[in-house]
C-alpha positions in Angstrom: 176.8 62.7 90.4 177.4 64.9 93.5 173.8 64.6 94.6 174.0 61.0 94.4 177.1 60.9 96.6 175.4 63.3 98.9 172.4 60.5 99.2 174.8 57.8 100.3 175.6 58.9 103.8 171.7 59.7 104.3 170.7 56.2 103.3 173.4 54.4 105.3 172.4 56.5 108.2 168.5 55.6 107.9 169.8 51.7 107.8 171.9 52.0 110.7 170.1 50.3 113.9 169.0 52.7 116.5 171.9 53.3 119.1 169.0 52.9 121.9 168.1 49.4 120.7 171.7 48.5 120.0 172.4 49.5 123.9 168.9 47.5 125.2 170.1 44.4 123.4 173.4 44.7 125.0 171.7 45.1 128.2 169.7 41.9 127.7 172.5 39.9 126.7 174.5 40.8 129.9 171.4 40.1 131.9 170.8 36.8 130.3 174.7 36.1 131.1 174.5 36.9 134.8 171.4 34.7 135.3 173.8 31.8 134.1 177.0 33.2 135.8 178.7 31.9 138.9 179.0 35.1 141.1 181.4 34.2 144.1 180.2 34.4 147.8 181.6 36.4 150.5 183.1 33.7 152.8 180.5 31.1 152.6 179.3 29.4 155.9 179.7 25.8 154.4 180.9 24.4 151.6 178.6 23.6 148.6 177.0 20.3 148.4 178.4 18.1 145.6 176.0 18.3 142.6 174.5 21.4 143.5 174.5 24.6 141.5 177.5 26.9 142.8 174.7 29.8 143.2 171.5 29.3 144.9 168.1 29.5 143.1 166.5 32.9 142.4 162.6 34.4 142.6 161.5 37.0 140.3 159.5 39.5 142.5 158.9 42.4 140.3 155.2 41.5 139.7 154.5 41.5 143.2 156.6 44.6 143.9 154.7 46.9 141.2 151.3 45.4 142.4 152.4 46.7 146.1 153.2 49.9 145.0 150.2 50.3 142.9 148.1 49.2 146.0 149.7 51.8 148.0 148.9 54.7 145.8 145.6 56.9 145.8 143.8 55.8 142.4 143.6 59.1 141.3 147.4 59.8 141.1 147.6 57.0 138.6 147.8 57.7 134.9 144.6 55.8 133.3 146.6 55.0 130.2 149.1 52.9 132.1 146.7 50.5 133.5 146.5 48.2 130.3 150.4 47.4 130.6 150.3 47.4 134.5 147.3 44.8 134.2 149.4 42.6 131.6 152.4 42.7 134.0 151.1 42.2 137.5 148.1 39.7 136.7 150.4 37.2 134.5 150.5 33.5 135.6 154.0 34.2 136.8 152.6 36.6 139.5 152.0 33.5 141.6 150.8 34.2 145.3 150.0 37.9 144.6 148.1 37.4 141.4 144.5 37.6 142.9 145.5 40.5 145.1 146.7 42.3 141.6 143.3 41.7 139.9 141.6 43.4 142.8 144.3 46.3 142.8 144.0 46.9 139.1 140.1 46.6 138.9 139.6 49.2 141.6 142.1 51.8 139.8 140.0 51.0 136.4 136.7 51.8 138.2 138.2 54.9 140.1 139.5 56.0 136.7 136.3 55.8 135.2 136.8 52.5 133.2 133.9 50.7 134.6 133.7 48.2 131.8 137.3 47.2 132.0 136.9 47.0 135.8 134.4 44.5 135.6 136.1 42.3 132.9 139.0 42.2 135.1 137.2 41.2 138.0 135.6 38.3 135.8 139.0 37.2 134.8 140.1 37.0 138.4 137.2 34.8 139.1 138.1 32.4 136.1 141.6 32.3 138.0 139.9 31.3 141.1 137.6 28.8 139.5 140.6 27.3 137.9 142.0 26.8 141.0 139.1 24.8 142.6 141.1 21.5 142.5 143.5 22.7 145.4 140.2 23.4 147.5 137.8 26.1 148.4 138.6 29.8 148.2 139.0 30.2 151.6 141.8 27.6 151.9 143.7 28.5 148.9 147.6 28.1 149.9 150.0 31.1 149.6 150.6 29.9 146.2 147.3 31.2 145.0 146.6 33.7 148.1 149.0 36.2 149.5 146.7 37.3 152.3 145.7 35.3 155.2 142.1 36.1 154.7 140.0 34.5 151.8 141.0 35.5 148.3 137.2 35.1 147.5 136.1 37.5 150.0 138.8 39.9 149.0 137.6 39.8 145.4 133.9 40.2 146.5 134.8 43.5 148.6 136.3 44.8 145.4 133.3 43.8 143.1 131.1 45.7 145.7 133.6 48.9 145.7 133.5 48.7 142.2 129.5 48.2 141.9 129.4 44.9 139.9 126.2 43.8 138.9 124.2 41.4 141.2 124.5 38.8 138.8 128.3 38.8 138.8 128.2 39.0 142.4 125.8 36.1 142.9 127.8 34.0 140.6 131.1 34.6 142.4 129.4 33.8 146.0 129.9 30.0 145.6 133.6 30.5 145.0 134.0 33.0 148.0 134.3 30.5 150.4 132.6 30.6 154.1 132.0 33.9 155.8 134.6 34.2 158.6 134.1 37.1 161.2 137.4 36.9 162.9 138.6 39.5 160.3 137.0 42.8 159.4 137.1 41.8 155.6 133.7 39.7 155.7 132.2 42.4 157.9 133.4 45.1 155.5 131.8 43.4 152.3 128.5 42.4 153.8 127.9 45.7 155.6 128.7 47.3 152.3 125.9 45.0 150.5 123.4 46.1 152.9 124.4 49.8 152.5 124.2 49.2 148.6 120.5 47.5 149.0 121.7 44.0 147.8 119.3 42.0 149.1 119.5 38.8 147.0 123.2 38.8 147.4 122.8 38.9 151.4 120.3 36.4 151.5 122.3 33.9 149.4 125.2 34.5 151.6 123.8 34.2 154.7 121.8 31.0 153.7 125.1 29.3 152.3 126.5 29.6 156.0 126.5 26.3 158.0 127.9 27.6 161.5 125.3 29.2 163.8 127.7 31.5 165.3 128.9 32.5 162.0 125.1 33.2 160.8 124.5 35.2 164.2 127.3 37.7 163.1 126.3 37.8 159.5 122.8 38.9 160.4 124.1 41.2 162.9 126.7 43.0 160.5 123.8 43.3 158.0 121.5 44.9 160.4 124.2 47.5 161.1 124.5 48.1 157.5 120.8 48.5 157.1 120.8 50.8 159.8 123.3 52.7 158.6 121.0 53.2 155.4 118.2 54.0 157.2 116.3 50.9 156.2 115.1 50.2 159.7 112.7 47.6 158.7 115.2 45.4 157.1 117.7 46.0 160.3 115.1 45.0 162.3 114.5 41.8 160.3 118.1 40.9 160.6 118.2 41.5 164.2 115.3 39.4 164.7 116.6 36.7 162.9 120.0 36.9 165.0 118.1 36.8 168.0 116.1 33.9 167.1 119.6 32.0 166.3 120.8 33.2 169.6 117.7 31.7 171.4 117.9 28.4 169.5 121.6 27.8 170.0 122.8 25.5 172.9 124.2 27.7 176.1 127.4 25.9 175.7 128.1 26.8 172.3 127.9 30.8 172.8 129.1 30.7 176.6 132.7 31.9 175.6 131.8 33.7 172.2 131.5 37.5 172.4 127.9 39.0 171.3 128.8 42.5 172.2 127.6 43.3 168.6 124.3 42.1 169.3 123.8 44.0 172.8 125.4 47.2 171.0 122.8 46.8 168.1 120.1 46.8 170.6 121.4 50.2 172.2 121.4 51.5 168.6 117.7 50.4 168.0 116.9 52.1 171.4 118.0 55.3 169.7 115.4 54.6 167.0 112.4 54.1 169.6 112.5 50.4 169.2 112.9 49.9 173.0 111.3 46.6 173.3 113.6 45.3 170.7 116.5 46.9 172.3 115.9 45.3 175.5 115.2 41.8 173.9 118.5 42.1 172.2 120.8 43.3 175.4 119.1 40.5 177.7 119.7 37.9 175.0 123.5 38.9 175.0 123.7 39.2 178.9 122.3 35.6 179.2 124.4 33.8 176.4 127.5 35.4 176.7 129.9 35.4 179.7 132.8 37.7 178.3 130.1 40.5 177.7 128.8 40.8 181.2 130.2 44.2 182.0 129.5 45.6 178.5 125.9 44.5 178.8 125.7 46.0 182.3 126.7 49.5 180.9 123.9 49.2 178.2 121.4 48.5 180.9 122.6 51.4 182.9 122.3 53.7 179.7 118.6 52.5 179.2 118.2 53.1 182.8 117.7 49.6 183.9 119.7 49.6 187.3 118.2 46.2 188.4 119.3 44.4 185.2 122.8 45.9 185.5 123.3 45.0 188.8 122.5 41.3 187.6 125.2 41.4 184.8 127.7 42.6 187.1 126.7 40.0 190.1 127.1 37.6 187.0 130.7 39.0 186.1 131.7 38.8 190.1 130.9 35.4 190.5 132.7 34.2 187.4 135.7 36.3 188.1 135.9 34.9 191.6 135.4 31.2 190.3 138.2 31.5 187.8 140.7 33.5 189.1 142.6 30.9 191.3 145.6 32.1 192.2 147.2 30.7 195.0 149.4 33.9 195.8 146.4 36.0 196.0 144.2 36.2 199.0 140.4 37.0 198.8 140.8 40.5 199.8 143.5 41.0 197.0 141.4 39.1 194.4 138.1 41.3 195.1 140.4 44.6 195.0 141.6 43.4 191.4 138.2 42.7 190.5 136.6 46.2 191.5 139.7 47.9 189.5 138.8 45.8 186.3 134.9 46.4 186.9 135.6 50.2 187.2 137.8 50.2 184.4 135.9 48.3 181.9 132.4 50.0 182.8 134.1 53.5 182.2 135.5 52.4 179.1 132.0 51.2 177.8 130.3 54.3 178.7 133.1 56.5 177.3 132.6 54.5 173.8 128.9 55.6 173.9 129.6 59.0 174.7 128.4 59.2 178.4 131.3 60.9 180.0 129.7 61.6 183.3 128.8 58.4 183.8 132.7 57.3 182.7 133.9 59.7 185.2 131.5 58.1 188.1 133.0 54.8 187.3 136.7 56.1 187.2 136.3 57.5 190.6 135.6 54.1 191.8 139.3 53.2 191.1 141.9 53.9 193.8 143.7 56.9 192.6 147.2 54.8 193.6 146.7 52.4 190.7 147.8 53.1 187.4 144.2 52.1 185.9 142.8 55.2 187.5 145.4 57.5 185.5 144.1 55.1 182.3 140.6 56.1 182.8 141.2 59.8 183.6 143.5 60.3 180.6 140.7 58.6 178.3 138.1 61.0 179.7 140.3 64.1 179.2 141.1 63.1 175.7 137.3 62.8 174.9 136.7 66.1 176.4 139.3 68.0 174.7 138.4 66.4 171.1 135.1 67.9 171.6 136.8 71.3 170.8 134.3 73.5 172.9 135.0 75.9 175.9 132.7 73.8 178.3 134.6 70.4 177.2 138.0 72.0 177.6 137.2 73.3 180.8 135.9 70.2 182.0 139.4 68.3 180.8 141.5 71.1 182.2 139.9 70.8 185.8 140.0 67.0 185.8 143.7 66.9 184.9 144.8 69.8 187.4 142.8 67.6 190.0 144.6 64.4 189.4 148.4 66.1 189.0 149.0 65.0 192.6 147.8 61.7 192.2 149.9 61.0 189.0 152.9 62.4 190.8 152.5 60.3 193.9 151.9 57.3 191.7 155.3 57.7 189.6 157.4 58.8 193.1 155.8 55.6 194.7 157.6 53.4 192.1 159.8 55.8 189.9 161.4 52.9 187.8 157.5 51.5 188.2 155.8 49.4 185.8 155.3 50.0 181.9 151.9 50.9 182.8 152.5 53.7 185.1 155.4 55.3 182.8 153.2 54.9 179.6 150.2 56.8 181.6 152.7 59.5 182.8 153.7 60.3 179.1 149.9 60.5 178.1 149.2 62.8 180.9 152.1 65.1 179.9 150.8 65.0 176.4 147.2 66.0 177.4 148.7 68.8 179.6 150.4 70.0 176.6 147.2 70.0 174.4 145.3 71.8 177.2 148.1 74.4 177.3 148.8 73.9 181.2 152.4 74.5 180.6 153.0 75.5 184.2 151.8 72.3 185.7 153.8 70.3 183.1 157.1 72.0 183.7 156.7 72.1 187.6 155.3 68.8 188.2 155.3 66.3 185.5 158.4 67.3 183.3 160.8 66.6 186.1 159.4 62.9 186.5 160.1 62.1 182.9 163.2 60.2 181.6 165.2 61.6 178.7 163.5 59.0 176.4 160.2 60.1 177.6 160.9 63.7 177.0 161.7 63.0 173.5 158.2 61.1 173.2 156.6 64.2 174.6 158.6 66.5 172.3 157.4 64.3 169.2 153.9 64.4 170.3 154.2 68.3 170.8 154.5 68.7 167.0 150.9 69.7 166.6 150.6 73.1 164.6 147.5 75.2 165.0 145.5 75.2 161.8 144.1 78.4 161.9 147.1 80.4 161.6 148.5 81.9 158.4 151.3 80.3 156.5 153.7 83.0 157.4 153.0 82.6 161.1 153.3 79.0 161.1 156.9 79.2 159.2 157.9 81.9 161.8 156.8 80.0 164.8 157.4 76.4 164.0 160.0 76.2 161.6 162.4 79.2 161.8 163.2 78.6 165.4 164.3 74.9 164.8 168.3 74.5 164.8 167.9 71.2 162.9 167.5 70.6 159.1 165.6 67.2 160.0 163.0 69.1 162.4 162.6 71.5 160.0 161.6 69.1 157.1 159.4 67.5 159.6 157.7 70.8 160.5 157.3 71.6 156.8 155.7 68.3 155.7 153.2 68.9 158.6 152.5 72.2 157.4 152.1 71.1 153.7 149.4 68.7 154.7 147.2 71.2 156.4 147.2 73.7 153.3 144.5 73.8 150.8 145.9 76.3 148.3 148.1 74.7 145.6 150.5 77.8 145.6 151.1 77.6 149.3 151.8 73.9 149.2 154.4 74.4 146.4 156.0 77.4 148.4 156.6 75.0 151.6 157.9 72.3 149.3 160.4 74.6 147.4 161.6 75.6 151.1 162.1 72.1 152.1 164.1 71.1 148.8 166.5 73.8 150.0 167.3 71.9 152.9 168.7 68.8 151.1 171.0 66.6 152.9 174.6 66.1 151.8 174.7 62.5 152.4 173.7 60.6 149.5 171.8 57.8 151.0 169.9 60.5 153.3 169.5 62.9 150.0 167.6 59.6 148.2 165.1 59.1 150.9 164.6 63.1 150.8 164.3 63.0 147.0 161.7 60.2 147.1 159.7 61.7 150.0 159.7 65.1 147.8 158.5 63.4 144.8 155.6 61.8 146.5 154.7 65.2 148.3 155.0 67.4 144.8 153.1 64.5 143.1 150.0 64.5 145.8 150.3 68.3 145.8 149.5 68.3 142.0 152.8 69.4 140.3 154.0 66.4 138.1 156.9 68.2 136.6 158.5 69.0 140.1 158.0 65.5 141.2 159.7 64.5 138.0 162.6 66.7 138.7 163.0 64.9 142.1 163.2 61.4 140.6 165.7 62.5 138.2 167.8 64.0 140.8 167.2 60.7 142.7 168.7 58.7 140.0 171.6 60.9 140.2 172.1 60.6 144.0 172.1 56.7 143.5 175.0 57.0 140.8 177.2 58.6 143.5 176.9 55.6 146.1 180.1 53.8 146.5 178.7 50.7 147.9 177.4 48.2 145.0 174.9 46.7 147.3 173.7 50.0 148.2 173.3 51.1 144.8 171.2 48.1 144.2 168.9 48.4 147.1 168.3 52.2 145.9 167.5 51.0 142.4 165.4 48.1 143.9 162.8 50.8 145.3 163.1 53.2 142.4 162.3 50.8 139.5 158.4 49.9 140.5 158.0 53.5 141.8 159.1 55.4 138.5 157.2 52.7 136.3 153.6 53.1 138.1 154.1 57.0 138.4 154.5 57.1 134.5 158.1 57.6 134.0 159.0 54.8 131.6 162.3 56.4 130.4 163.4 56.8 134.0 162.3 53.3 134.9 164.1 51.8 132.2 167.2 54.0 133.0 167.2 52.4 136.5 166.6 48.9 135.4 169.8 49.5 133.0 171.8 50.7 135.9 170.6 47.6 138.1 172.1 45.0 135.4 175.4 47.0 134.7 175.8 47.7 138.5 175.5 43.9 138.8 177.8 43.3 135.6 180.8 45.3 136.9 180.7 43.5 140.2 179.9 39.7 138.8 183.4 38.8 140.0 183.5 40.4 143.5 182.3 38.7 146.7 180.3 41.5 148.4 179.2 41.6 152.2 175.7 41.6 152.3 175.1 41.5 148.5 174.6 37.5 148.1 174.7 36.0 144.7 171.0 35.0 145.0 170.0 38.5 145.5 172.3 40.0 143.1 170.5 37.5 140.4 167.1 38.5 141.7 167.9 42.1 141.1 168.9 41.5 137.5 166.0 39.1 136.8 163.5 41.8 138.0 165.2 44.5 136.2 165.2 42.4 133.0 161.4 41.8 133.5 161.0 45.7 133.7 162.9 46.3 130.5 161.0 43.5 128.6 157.7 45.2 129.8 158.5 48.7 129.3 159.8 48.0 126.0 156.9 46.1 124.7 154.6 49.0 125.3 154.8 51.4 122.1 
């Protein structure tokens, strides 16, 4: 009898529903009520229209938010076990404008996690979605409802397919859906060059054959040739360059006169490095003849190839075109010619510098009058290139160049103390180069007195360079301890952490930064989030989780309901994509509770539409997380 009585409470306990389930049901009930609730507005600007709902409509953004967070993360930091549930969530039809982008994101994460077959299946599903939407037009013209990015959704998926090494059969099937090759963005160039480096000859031929615009075909062949050249396939690179040359020669002069063919000339210069001098000359000559905007670029390339006569022809063509087009009544002929010479000198200096010919660049820089800001621009660019080479000879050349130009710089600024933006901007760059080359006496005596308070602040920010060769203790002693501000100390510690390779040293630096936690709750939230990211990237997931837990605690201390919701809005997707389901559930529940407690209050800067959006998103997170075992 006693044993039977003892079993009754146990049986009753087993039959009772789980308290967490009961709490979650209550949360869902609250969310459903809030989405139908008429939340009062704070001093509405106009009376509501008769027959219109009391509150405006809301839009769920959770799927887009999670997709964006996932795209911003390194694929190696994502738990592969999370990918199936994240895929279900962010590639659902309700994702709307971000759906195709999310397919690409998930596929790349799957491929990086070693789930190659799953990645290929995800990409096939994406193309099925794109194919189903063909009734709205070609992939390149998909409206924002289907494509969140301004570039072709199809070409974005093609880039992901190549990054995931999809088979040629899949890529060939996808090509007709991708839309035309458009080279006013880097996406088409990127995927076509990648295809060349991966030796996908059939894909390239099919893509170029389907292009009807002559100029786009020229660009496609040039990009392909560059890709083959990078892969050391000289034969195919020459073939596509020659095809591009043929297109240029067949095109009408009017169709290419205002187009840039700098890529053709540059590829010709690269061919000269491969001992293909005849082909190089043909390419540069074709670009020089056909394209008006590239006259000075092709002149620089002729000079590099030791063809001064042809360079002079290009320069003369530029001068004639400039004087004919520069019709400004306020400028006399002498002034126009001076402006032309300055533009010519700076353009040729930059073109030479881009190809590594510093001495020739310096010669053209010297043709610019020292009292002009363009002269300072050229000098700063040359000095920066020399300093980047990081050897004694180049450093000495940079120091000597800077010393010689200190009088010109100071005279230029004194000539117009509140002068144009160009002069002031170049002055700060010049000061940064003096700091980088350790010419402190010149900086303090000649340049620093000319800087405004704002410019000195810019310079100090640029001086946050910590030598990598120092030991950790020496870096802390020199660059962290002398700082009086905790904010500056945290900045320095973050810099040092990214320089370190040893995990124990990284953790030591992050632990030091953790001890400098701000007391203001809102600042603490930002610092906790930054520390969580840093601990995670350094390979310390438990420490990262501790920061996320502390972040939620800091959010609960915020007095303003709108600020609380704003912080939770950022925390929910971050917590989920990093695998902290329980904390994401806690944040979503807190969001719904926060809106529930203030449902009858008109709140400044937290209008009803945003509150309902927050509730709808939190409800979505809870449903998705609860559906995962």
